[in-house]
C-alpha positions in Angstrom: -19.5 -24.4 35.7 -16.9 -21.6 35.2 -14.4 -24.1 33.8 -16.9 -25.3 31.2 -17.6 -21.7 30.1 -13.9 -21.1 29.8 -13.4 -24.3 27.8 -16.3 -23.4 25.4 -14.9 -19.8 24.9 -11.4 -21.2 24.1 -12.9 -23.7 21.6 -14.9 -20.9 20.0 -11.8 -18.8 19.7 -9.8 -21.6 18.1 -12.7 -22.2 15.6 -12.9 -18.5 14.8 -9.2 -18.3 14.1 -9.2 -21.4 11.9 -12.3 -20.0 10.0 -10.5 -16.6 9.5 -7.4 -18.2 8.1 -9.4 -20.6 5.9 -11.5 -17.9 4.3 -8.5 -16.0 3.0 -7.7 -14.0 6.0 -4.4 -13.8 7.9 -1.4 -11.6 7.8 0.1 -13.1 4.7 -3.0 -12.4 2.7 -3.3 -8.9 3.9 0.3 -8.2 2.9 -0.2 -9.6 -0.5 -3.3 -7.5 -1.0 -1.4 -4.4 0.1 1.4 -5.2 -2.4 -1.2 -5.6 -5.2 -2.9 -2.4 -4.3 0.4 -0.5 -4.2 1.4 -1.9 -7.6 -2.0 -0.9 -9.1 -1.6 2.6 -7.6 1.9 2.8 -9.2 0.6 1.9 -12.6 -2.3 4.3 -12.3 0.0 7.1 -11.3 2.4 6.4 -14.1 -0.4 6.3 -16.6 -1.8 9.6 -15.3 1.7 11.2 -15.4 2.2 10.0 -19.0 -1.2 11.4 -20.1 -0.4 14.7 -18.4 3.0 14.9 -20.1 1.3 14.2 -23.5 -1.3 16.8 -22.9 1.2 19.4 -21.9 3.4 18.6 -24.9 0.4 19.0 -27.3 -0.5 22.3 -25.6 3.0 23.6 -25.9 3.0 22.6 -29.6 -0.3 24.3 -30.1 0.7 27.5 -28.4 4.2 27.9 -29.8 3.4 26.5 -33.2 5.2 23.7 -35.0 8.9 24.5 -34.9 11.3 23.0 -37.4 13.7 20.6 -35.8 17.2 22.0 -35.7 20.1 20.1 -37.1 22.4 18.4 -34.6 25.4 20.7 -35.4 23.3 23.9 -35.4 22.1 25.4 -32.2 19.0 27.5 -32.0 19.8 31.2 -32.0 19.2 33.1 -28.8 16.6 35.8 -28.6 18.1 39.2 -28.8 15.7 42.2 -28.3 16.1 44.8 -31.0 18.1 47.9 -30.1 16.6 51.3 -30.8 19.6 52.6 -32.6 19.9 50.0 -35.3 16.2 49.6 -36.2 15.0 53.2 -36.2 13.6 54.7 -39.3 13.0 58.3 -40.1 9.3 57.8 -39.6 10.0 56.5 -36.1 12.1 59.5 -35.0 10.5 62.7 -33.8 10.9 65.6 -36.1 13.9 67.8 -35.4 14.1 71.6 -35.7 15.5 71.4 -39.2 12.5 69.3 -40.3 9.9 71.8 -39.0 8.7 74.5 -41.3 
């Protein structure tokens, strides 16, 4: 009787394995599904990255204003803070003893 039970269990196991492989299961199918999902994830990530780059570019243009493109041979000038000696006017300077009444 135990042998018959073992035989039925083995037959059921074989049928279950065949059914699993026939319905699209198996290692190969799982690997293919994983590859498809990773490819879709790559495309979604790339699309999100491109959209973020576009949004940041538009934001930068909005904040800085539209700048004129520089010519290839001409570099953009570097920012130099104004010096107090070259840009002072008489109104900016405090009155001296000679100016006081």
